[in-house]
MIMAR-89759 format. One record per atom (N, C-alpha, C, O, CB): residue in one letter; residue number from 1; x, y, z. Coordinates in steps of 0.1 Angstrom, whole numbers. Glycine has a CB too. Layout:
N
   res     n       u       v       w
     a   NUM       X       Y       Z
...
END
This chain:
154
   res     n       u       v       w
     m     1     245    -688    -160
     m     1     238    -697    -168
     m     1     230    -707    -160
     m     1     220    -712    -165
     m     1     248    -705    -177
     r     2     234    -709    -148
     r     2     227    -718    -139
     r     2     213    -713    -137
     r     2     203    -721    -136
     r     2     234    -719    -125
     r     3     211    -700    -136
     r     3     197    -694    -134
     r     3     188    -698    -146
     r     3     177    -701    -144
     r     3     198    -679    -132
     a     4     194    -698    -158
     a     4     186    -702    -169
     a     4     181    -716    -169
     a     4     169    -719    -172
     a     4     194    -699    -182
     a     5     189    -725    -164
     a     5     185    -739    -163
     a     5     175    -741    -152
     a     5     165    -748    -154
     a     5     198    -748    -160
     v     6     176    -733    -141
     v     6     167    -734    -130
     v     6     153    -728    -135
     v     6     143    -734    -132
     v     6     171    -726    -118
     l     7     154    -717    -142
     l     7     142    -711    -148
     l     7     134    -721    -157
     l     7     122    -722    -156
     l     7     145    -698    -155
     a     8     142    -727    -166
     a     8     136    -737    -175
     a     8     129    -748    -168
     a     8     118    -752    -171
     a     8     146    -742    -185
     a     9     136    -753    -157
     a     9     130    -764    -149
     a     9     117    -760    -142
     a     9     108    -767    -142
     a     9     141    -769    -139
     l    10     118    -748    -137
     l    10     106    -743    -130
     l    10      94    -741    -140
     l    10      83    -744    -136
     l    10     109    -730    -123
     i    11      97    -736    -151
     i    11      86    -735    -161
     i    11      80    -748    -164
     i    11      68    -749    -165
     i    11      92    -728    -174
     v    12      88    -758    -166
     v    12      82    -771    -170
     v    12      75    -778    -158
     v    12      65    -784    -160
     v    12      94    -780    -175
     l    13      81    -776    -146
     l    13      76    -784    -135
     l    13      65    -777    -127
     l    13      56    -783    -121
     l    13      87    -787    -126
     v    14      65    -763    -126
     v    14      57    -756    -117
     v    14      45    -750    -123
     v    14      34    -750    -117
     v    14      65    -746    -110
     l    15      46    -744    -135
     l    15      35    -736    -140
     l    15      22    -745    -142
     l    15      23    -754    -150
     l    15      39    -730    -153
     p    16      11    -741    -136
     p    16      -1    -749    -138
     p    16      -7    -746    -152
     p    16      -6    -734    -157
     p    16     -12    -746    -127
     g    17     -12    -756    -158
     g    17     -18    -754    -171
     g    17      -9    -753    -183
     g    17     -13    -750    -194
     g    17     -27    -742    -171
     s    18       4    -754    -180
     s    18      14    -754    -191
     s    18      11    -765    -201
     s    18      11    -777    -197
     s    18      28    -754    -186
     a    19      11    -762    -213
     a    19       9    -772    -223
     a    19      22    -776    -229
     a    19      31    -768    -232
     a    19      -1    -767    -235
     t    20      24    -789    -230
     t    20      36    -794    -237
     t    20      33    -796    -252
     t    20      21    -796    -256
     t    20      41    -807    -230
     a    21      43    -797    -259
     a    21      42    -799    -274
     a    21      33    -811    -277
     a    21      26    -812    -287
     a    21      55    -800    -281
     q    22      34    -821    -268
     q    22      26    -834    -270
     q    22      11    -831    -269
     q    22       3    -839    -275
     q    22      30    -844    -260
     d    23       7    -820    -262
     d    23      -7    -817    -260
     d    23     -13    -808    -271
     d    23     -25    -806    -272
     d    23      -9    -810    -247
     w    24      -4    -803    -280
     w    24      -8    -794    -290
     w    24     -15    -800    -302
     w    24     -11    -812    -306
     w    24       3    -785    -295
     g    25     -24    -793    -308
     g    25     -30    -798    -320
     g    25     -22    -791    -332
     g    25     -12    -785    -329
     g    25     -45    -794    -321
     p    26     -27    -794    -344
     p    26     -19    -789    -356
     p    26     -18    -773    -356
     p    26      -8    -768    -359
     p    26     -26    -793    -368
     d    27     -29    -766    -352
     d    27     -28    -752    -352
     d    27     -18    -746    -342
     d    27     -10    -737    -345
     d    27     -42    -746    -349
     e    28     -18    -751    -330
     e    28      -8    -747    -320
     e    28       6    -750    -324
     e    28      15    -742    -322
     e    28     -11    -754    -306
     t    29       8    -761    -330
     t    29      21    -765    -335
     t    29      26    -756    -346
     t    29      37    -751    -346
     t    29      21    -780    -340
     e    30      17    -752    -355
     e    30      20    -743    -366
     e    30      24    -729    -360
     e    30      33    -722    -364
     e    30       8    -741    -376
     v    31      16    -724    -350
     v    31      19    -712    -344
     v    31      33    -712    -337
     v    31      41    -703    -339
     v    31       8    -708    -333
     w    32      35    -722    -330
     w    32      48    -723    -323
     w    32      60    -724    -333
     w    32      70    -717    -331
     w    32      49    -736    -314
     n    33      58    -731    -344
     n    33      68    -732    -354
     n    33      71    -718    -361
     n    33      82    -715    -364
     n    33      64    -742    -365
     t    34      60    -710    -362
     t    34      61    -697    -367
     t    34      70    -688    -358
     t    34      78    -680    -362
     t    34      48    -690    -370
     i    35      67    -689    -345
     i    35      74    -681    -335
     i    35      89    -685    -335
     i    35      98    -677    -335
     i    35      68    -683    -321
     v    36      92    -698    -335
     v    36     106    -703    -336
     v    36     112    -698    -348
     v    36     124    -694    -348
     v    36     106    -718    -335
     a    37     105    -699    -360
     a    37     111    -694    -372
     a    37     115    -679    -372
     a    37     125    -675    -378
     a    37     102    -697    -384
     q    38     106    -671    -366
     q    38     109    -657    -365
     q    38     122    -655    -357
     q    38     130    -647    -361
     q    38      97    -649    -359
     w    39     123    -661    -345
     w    39     135    -660    -337
     w    39     147    -664    -344
     w    39     158    -658    -343
     w    39     133    -667    -324
     e    40     146    -676    -351
     e    40     158    -681    -359
     e    40     162    -671    -370
     e    40     173    -669    -373
     e    40     154    -695    -364
     a    41     152    -666    -377
     a    41     155    -656    -388
     a    41     162    -644    -382
     a    41     171    -639    -388
     a    41     142    -652    -395
     s    42     157    -639    -371
     s    42     164    -628    -365
     s    42     178    -631    -361
     s    42     187    -623    -363
     s    42     156    -623    -352
     k    43     180    -643    -355
     k    43     193    -647    -350
     k    43     203    -648    -363
     k    43     214    -645    -362
     k    43     193    -660    -343
     a    44     197    -653    -374
     a    44     205    -655    -386
     a    44     207    -642    -393
     a    44     214    -642    -404
     a    44     198    -665    -395
     e    45     202    -631    -388
     e    45     203    -618    -394
     e    45     197    -617    -408
     e    45     202    -610    -417
     e    45     218    -614    -395
     d    46     186    -624    -409
     d    46     178    -624    -422
     d    46     170    -611    -421
     d    46     160    -611    -414
     d    46     169    -637    -423
     l    47     173    -601    -429
     l    47     166    -588    -428
     l    47     153    -589    -435
     l    47     146    -578    -436
     l    47     175    -578    -434
     t    48     149    -600    -441
     t    48     136    -601    -449
     t    48     125    -605    -440
     t    48     113    -605    -444
     t    48     138    -610    -461
     w    49     128    -611    -428
     w    49     117    -617    -420
     w    49     106    -607    -416
     w    49      94    -611    -416
     w    49     123    -623    -408
     p    50     109    -594    -413
     p    50      97    -585    -409
     p    50      87    -584    -421
     p    50      75    -585    -418
     p    50     102    -572    -405
     a    51      91    -583    -433
     a    51      82    -581    -444
     a    51      74    -594    -446
     a    51      63    -594    -451
     a    51      90    -578    -457
     r    52      81    -606    -444
     r    52      74    -619    -446
     r    52      65    -623    -434
     r    52      55    -630    -436
     r    52      85    -629    -448
     m    53      69    -619    -422
     m    53      63    -625    -410
     m    53      54    -615    -402
     m    53      47    -620    -393
     m    53      73    -631    -401
     l    54      55    -603    -405
     l    54      46    -593    -398
     l    54      35    -588    -407
     l    54      38    -584    -418
     l    54      55    -581    -393
     h    55      23    -587    -401
     h    55      12    -581    -408
     h    55      15    -566    -411
     h    55      22    -560    -403
     h    55      -1    -582    -400
     p    56      11    -561    -423
     p    56      13    -547    -426
     p    56       9    -537    -415
     p    56      14    -526    -413
     p    56       7    -543    -439
     s    57      -2    -541    -407
     s    57      -7    -533    -396
     s    57      -1    -536    -383
     s    57      -5    -532    -372
     s    57     -22    -534    -395
     f    58      10    -544    -382
     f    58      16    -549    -370
     f    58      20    -537    -361
     f    58      24    -527    -365
     f    58      29    -557    -374
     l    59      18    -540    -348
     l    59      23    -531    -337
     l    59      28    -540    -326
     l    59      20    -548    -320
     l    59      12    -521    -332
     g    60      41    -539    -322
     g    60      46    -547    -312
     g    60      54    -538    -302
     g    60      61    -529    -306
     g    60      55    -558    -317
     w    61      53    -542    -289
     w    61      59    -534    -279
     w    61      68    -542    -270
     w    61      63    -551    -263
     w    61      49    -526    -270
     s    62      81    -539    -270
     s    62      91    -546    -262
     s    62      93    -537    -250
     s    62      93    -525    -251
     s    62     104    -550    -269
     d    63      97    -543    -238
     d    63     100    -535    -226
     d    63     111    -526    -228
     d    63     112    -516    -222
     d    63     103    -544    -215
     e    64     120    -529    -238
     e    64     132    -521    -240
     e    64     130    -508    -248
     e    64     139    -500    -250
     e    64     143    -529    -247
     v    65     118    -506    -254
     v    65     115    -495    -263
     v    65     104    -486    -257
     v    65      96    -491    -249
     v    65     111    -500    -277
     p    66     104    -473    -260
     p    66      95    -464    -254
     p    66      80    -465    -259
     p    66      71    -460    -253
     p    66     100    -450    -256
     m    67      79    -471    -271
     m    67      65    -471    -277
     m    67      64    -483    -287
     m    67      75    -488    -291
     m    67      61    -458    -284
     p    68      52    -487    -290
     p    68      51    -498    -300
     p    68      58    -495    -313
     p    68      58    -484    -317
     p    68      36    -502    -302
     r    69      63    -506    -320
     r    69      69    -504    -332
     r    69      61    -510    -343
     r    69      54    -521    -342
     r    69      83    -511    -332
     s    70      60    -504    -355
     s    70      54    -508    -367
     s    70      63    -518    -374
     s    70      74    -521    -370
     s    70      50    -497    -376
     q    71      57    -524    -385
     q    71      65    -533    -393
     q    71      77    -526    -398
     q    71      88    -531    -398
     q    71      56    -539    -405
     a    72      76    -514    -403
     a    72      87    -506    -409
     a    72      98    -503    -398
     a    72     110    -504    -401
     a    72      82    -493    -415
     a    73      93    -500    -386
     a    73     103    -497    -375
     a    73     110    -510    -371
     a    73     122    -509    -368
     a    73      95    -491    -363
     v    74     103    -521    -371
     v    74     110    -534    -367
     v    74     121    -537    -378
     v    74     132    -541    -374
     v    74     100    -545    -367
     e    75     118    -534    -391
     e    75     128    -536    -401
     e    75     140    -528    -399
     e    75     151    -532    -400
     e    75     121    -533    -415
     k    76     138    -515    -396
     k    76     149    -506    -393
     k    76     158    -510    -381
     k    76     170    -510    -382
     k    76     144    -491    -391
     w    77     151    -513    -370
     w    77     159    -517    -358
     w    77     165    -531    -360
     w    77     175    -534    -353
     w    77     149    -517    -346
     q    78     159    -540    -367
     q    78     165    -553    -370
     q    78     178    -551    -378
     q    78     188    -557    -375
     q    78     156    -562    -378
     r    79     178    -542    -387
     r    79     190    -539    -395
     r    79     201    -533    -386
     r    79     213    -537    -386
     r    79     187    -528    -406
     y    80     197    -523    -377
     y    80     207    -518    -368
     y    80     212    -528    -358
     y    80     225    -529    -356
     y    80     200    -506    -359
     s    81     204    -537    -353
     s    81     208    -547    -344
     s    81     218    -557    -351
     s    81     228    -560    -344
     s    81     196    -555    -339
     s    82     215    -560    -363
     s    82     224    -570    -370
     s    82     238    -564    -373
     s    82     247    -571    -374
     s    82     217    -575    -383
     e    83     238    -551    -374
     e    83     251    -544    -376
     e    83     259    -542    -363
     e    83     271    -540    -364
     e    83     249    -531    -382
     n    84     253    -543    -351
     n    84     259    -539    -339
     n    84     260    -550    -329
     n    84     267    -548    -318
     n    84     252    -528    -333
     s    85     254    -561    -331
     s    85     255    -573    -322
     s    85     252    -586    -329
     s    85     247    -586    -340
     s    85     245    -571    -310
     q    86     255    -597    -322
     q    86     252    -610    -328
     q    86     247    -619    -317
     q    86     253    -620    -306
     q    86     265    -616    -334
     t    87     236    -625    -320
     t    87     230    -635    -311
     t    87     238    -648    -312
     t    87     239    -653    -323
     t    87     215    -637    -313
     l    88     243    -653    -301
     l    88     251    -665    -301
     l    88     243    -677    -298
     l    88     245    -687    -304
     l    88     262    -663    -291
     v    89     234    -676    -288
     v    89     226    -687    -284
     v    89     212    -682    -280
     v    89     211    -671    -275
     v    89     232    -695    -271
     q    90     202    -689    -283
     q    90     188    -686    -278
     q    90     180    -698    -276
     q    90     182    -709    -283
     q    90     181    -677    -289
     e    91     171    -698    -266
     e    91     162    -708    -263
     e    91     148    -702    -260
     e    91     147    -692    -254
     e    91     167    -717    -251
     l    92     138    -709    -265
     l    92     124    -705    -262
     l    92     117    -716    -254
     l    92     119    -728    -257
     l    92     117    -703    -275
     y    93     109    -712    -245
     y    93     102    -721    -236
     y    93      87    -718    -236
     y    93      83    -708    -230
     y    93     107    -720    -221
     p    94      79    -726    -243
     p    94      65    -723    -244
     p    94      58    -725    -231
     p    94      61    -734    -224
     p    94      58    -731    -255
     v    95      48    -716    -229
     v    95      40    -717    -217
     v    95      26    -721    -221
     v    95      20    -730    -215
     v    95      39    -703    -209
     g    96      20    -714    -231
     g    96       7    -718    -236
     g    96       4    -711    -249
     g    96       8    -700    -251
     g    96      -3    -715    -225
     i    97      -5    -718    -256
     i    97     -10    -712    -269
     i    97     -25    -714    -270
     i    97     -30    -725    -267
     i    97      -2    -719    -281
     v    98     -32    -704    -273
     v    98     -46    -704    -275
     v    98     -49    -701    -289
     v    98     -45    -690    -294
     v    98     -54    -695    -265
     v    99     -57    -709    -296
     v    99     -61    -706    -310
     v    99     -76    -706    -310
     v    99     -83    -715    -306
     v    99     -55    -717    -320
     v   100     -81    -695    -315
     v   100     -96    -693    -317
     v   100     -98    -688    -332
     v   100     -95    -677    -335
     v   100    -102    -683    -307
     g   101    -103    -697    -340
     g   101    -105    -693    -354
     g   101     -91    -690    -361
     g   101     -82    -699    -361
     g   101    -114    -681    -355
     s   102     -90    -678    -366
     s   102     -78    -675    -373
     s   102     -69    -666    -364
     s   102     -60    -659    -370
     s   102     -81    -668    -386
     t   103     -71    -666    -351
     t   103     -63    -658    -342
     t   103     -57    -667    -332
     t   103     -63    -676    -327
     t   103     -72    -647    -335
     a   104     -44    -664    -329
     a   104     -37    -672    -319
     a   104     -30    -662    -309
     a   104     -25    -652    -313
     a   104     -26    -681    -326
     v   105     -29    -666    -297
     v   105     -21    -659    -286
     v   105     -12    -670    -280
     v   105     -16    -680    -276
     v   105     -31    -653    -275
     a   106       1    -666    -280
     a   106      11    -675    -275
     a   106      19    -668    -264
     a   106      24    -657    -266
     a   106      21    -680    -286
     h   107      21    -675    -253
     h   107      29    -670    -242
     h   107      41    -679    -240
     h   107      40    -691    -241
     h   107      21    -670    -228
     y   108      53    -673    -238
     y   108      65    -680    -237
     y   108      76    -672    -230
     y   108      76    -660    -230
     y   108      70    -685    -251
     y   109      86    -680    -225
     y   109      98    -674    -220
     y   109     109    -676    -230
     y   109     109    -684    -239
     y   109     102    -680    -206
     y   110     120    -668    -228
     y   110     132    -669    -237
     y   110     145    -667    -229
     y   110     144    -660    -219
     y   110     131    -660    -249
     s   111     156    -672    -234
     s   111     169    -669    -229
     s   111     178    -666    -242
     s   111     177    -674    -251
     s   111     175    -680    -220
     t   112     186    -656    -241
     t   112     195    -653    -252
     t   112     209    -649    -247
     t   112     210    -644    -236
     t   112     190    -642    -262
     a   113     219    -652    -255
     a   113     232    -647    -252
     a   113     237    -640    -265
     a   113     236    -646    -276
     a   113     242    -659    -248
     a   114     242    -628    -263
     a   114     247    -620    -275
     a   114     260    -614    -272
     a   114     265    -613    -261
     a   114     236    -609    -278
     e   115     266    -610    -283
     e   115     279    -604    -283
     e   115     278    -590    -290
     e   115     273    -590    -301
     e   115     291    -613    -289
     d   116     283    -580    -284
     d   116     282    -566    -290
     d   116     295    -564    -298
     d   116     304    -572    -299
     d   116     280    -555    -279
     r   117     295    -552    -304
     r   117     307    -548    -313
     r   117     320    -549    -306
     r   117     330    -552    -312
     r   117     304    -534    -318
     e   118     320    -546    -293
     e   118     332    -546    -285
     e   118     336    -560    -280
     e   118     346    -562    -273
     e   118     331    -537    -274
     g   119     328    -570    -283
     g   119     331    -584    -279
     g   119     326    -587    -265
     g   119     329    -598    -260
     g   119     345    -586    -279
     k   120     318    -578    -259
     k   120     312    -581    -246
     k   120     300    -590    -248
     k   120     292    -589    -257
     k   120     308    -568    -239
     h   121     299    -600    -239
     h   121     288    -609    -239
     h   121     277    -605    -229
     h   121     280    -600    -218
     h   121     293    -623    -236
     k   122     265    -607    -233
     k   122     253    -604    -224
     k   122     243    -615    -225
     k   122     239    -619    -236
     k   122     247    -590    -227
     t   123     239    -620    -214
     t   123     228    -630    -213
     t   123     215    -624    -208
     t   123     216    -617    -198
     t   123     232    -643    -205
     t   124     204    -626    -215
     t   124     192    -620    -210
     t   124     181    -631    -210
     t   124     182    -641    -217
     t   124     187    -609    -220
     h   125     171    -629    -201
     h   125     160    -638    -200
     h   125     147    -629    -199
     h   125     148    -618    -194
     h   125     161    -647    -187
     g   126     137    -634    -205
     g   126     124    -626    -205
     g   126     113    -634    -209
     g   126     113    -647    -210
     g   126     126    -614    -214
     r   127     102    -627    -213
     r   127      90    -634    -217
     r   127      83    -625    -227
     r   127      84    -613    -228
     r   127      80    -636    -205
     y   128      74    -632    -235
     y   128      67    -625    -246
     y   128      53    -631    -246
     y   128      50    -643    -243
     y   128      74    -626    -259
     t   129      44    -623    -251
     t   129      30    -628    -256
     t   129      29    -623    -270
     t   129      30    -611    -273
     t   129      19    -622    -247
     d   130      27    -632    -279
     d   130      26    -629    -293
     d   130      11    -631    -298
     d   130       5    -641    -293
     d   130      35    -637    -302
     v   131       6    -622    -306
     v   131      -7    -624    -312
     v   131      -5    -626    -327
     v   131       2    -618    -334
     v   131     -16    -612    -309
     l   132     -10    -637    -333
     l   132      -8    -640    -347
     l   132     -22    -642    -353
     l   132     -32    -644    -347
     l   132       0    -652    -349
     t   133     -22    -640    -366
     t   133     -35    -643    -374
     t   133     -31    -652    -386
     t   133     -20    -651    -391
     t   133     -41    -630    -379
     k   134     -40    -660    -390
     k   134     -37    -669    -401
     k   134     -43    -662    -414
     k   134     -55    -659    -415
     k   134     -44    -683    -399
     q   135     -34    -660    -423
     q   135     -37    -653    -435
     q   135     -31    -661    -447
     q   135     -19    -663    -447
     q   135     -32    -638    -435
     d   136     -39    -664    -457
     d   136     -35    -671    -469
     d   136     -28    -684    -465
     d   136     -18    -688    -471
     d   136     -26    -662    -477
     g   137     -33    -691    -454
     g   137     -28    -704    -450
     g   137     -15    -703    -442
     g   137     -10    -714    -438
     g   137     -25    -711    -462
     k   138     -10    -691    -438
     k   138       1    -691    -429
     k   138      -1    -681    -417
     k   138      -8    -672    -419
     k   138      14    -687    -437
     w   139       6    -684    -406
     w   139       4    -676    -394
     w   139      14    -664    -396
     w   139      26    -666    -399
     w   139       7    -684    -382
     i   140       9    -652    -393
     i   140      18    -640    -393
     i   140      15    -632    -380
     i   140       4    -633    -374
     i   140      15    -631    -405
     f   141      24    -624    -375
     f   141      23    -617    -363
     f   141      15    -604    -366
     f   141      17    -597    -375
     f   141      37    -613    -357
     i   142       6    -601    -356
     i   142      -1    -588    -357
     i   142       2    -579    -345
     i   142       1    -567    -345
     i   142     -17    -590    -357
     a   143       8    -586    -334
     a   143      12    -578    -322
     a   143      21    -587    -314
     a   143      20    -599    -314
     a   143       0    -573    -315
     w   144      29    -580    -305
     w   144      35    -588    -294
     w   144      38    -578    -283
     w   144      38    -566    -285
     w   144      49    -594    -299
     r   145      41    -584    -271
     r   145      43    -576    -259
     r   145      52    -584    -250
     r   145      50    -596    -248
     r   145      30    -571    -252
     g   146      63    -578    -246
     g   146      72    -585    -236
     g   146      86    -579    -236
     g   146      88    -568    -241
     g   146      72    -600    -240
     g   147      95    -587    -232
     g   147     109    -583    -231
     g   147     117    -589    -220
     g   147     112    -598    -213
     g   147     110    -568    -231
     d   148     128    -583    -218
     d   148     138    -588    -208
     d   148     132    -586    -194
     d   148     125    -576    -191
     d   148     151    -581    -209
     n   149     135    -596    -185
     n   149     131    -595    -171
     n   149     144    -591    -163
     n   149     152    -600    -161
     n   149     125    -608    -166
     p   150     145    -579    -159
     p   150     158    -575    -152
     p   150     161    -583    -140
     p   150     173    -584    -136
     p   150     157    -561    -148
     k   151     151    -589    -133
     k   151     154    -597    -121
     k   151     161    -610    -125
     k   151     168    -616    -116
     k   151     141    -601    -114
     l   152     161    -615    -137
     l   152     167    -627    -141
     l   152     180    -625    -149
     l   152     187    -635    -152
     l   152     157    -635    -150
     n   153     183    -613    -153
     n   153     194    -611    -162
     n   153     207    -609    -155
     n   153     208    -605    -143
     n   153     192    -599    -171
     d   154     218    -611    -162
     d   154     232    -610    -157
     d   154     235    -595    -155
     d   154     246    -592    -150
     d   154     242    -616    -166
END
């Protein structure tokens, strides 16, 4: 766990150009709130979030999977994950958000702790880049790329 605290401190203190929430405008804040809401819905095992938060043409690629996943595939794997593990703790650390018109790109780090069916705990750390679009007044995901960083994980 000490590594996670050190990583968080380095992100805040060392990364050049890192924007803090105080530097964000309304669009960047809305984008970040959408990202946080997606992670919270996943942690809460809300199986409706992919239909609500992913564009129908969504494609996202995590380091842990062999190819990009569609909205339907994310729904299927979210259901499987919620049946076989439980997220206990998660933290997100924003690095930067760029908004141009109705498109946003957000870069961030994360840390999670989960428990599998057998009661084993696993802590992971990684990073993501999310691409969102504003549609009907709300931000939705059109793509993401990232995943666990094996150098930082237990």
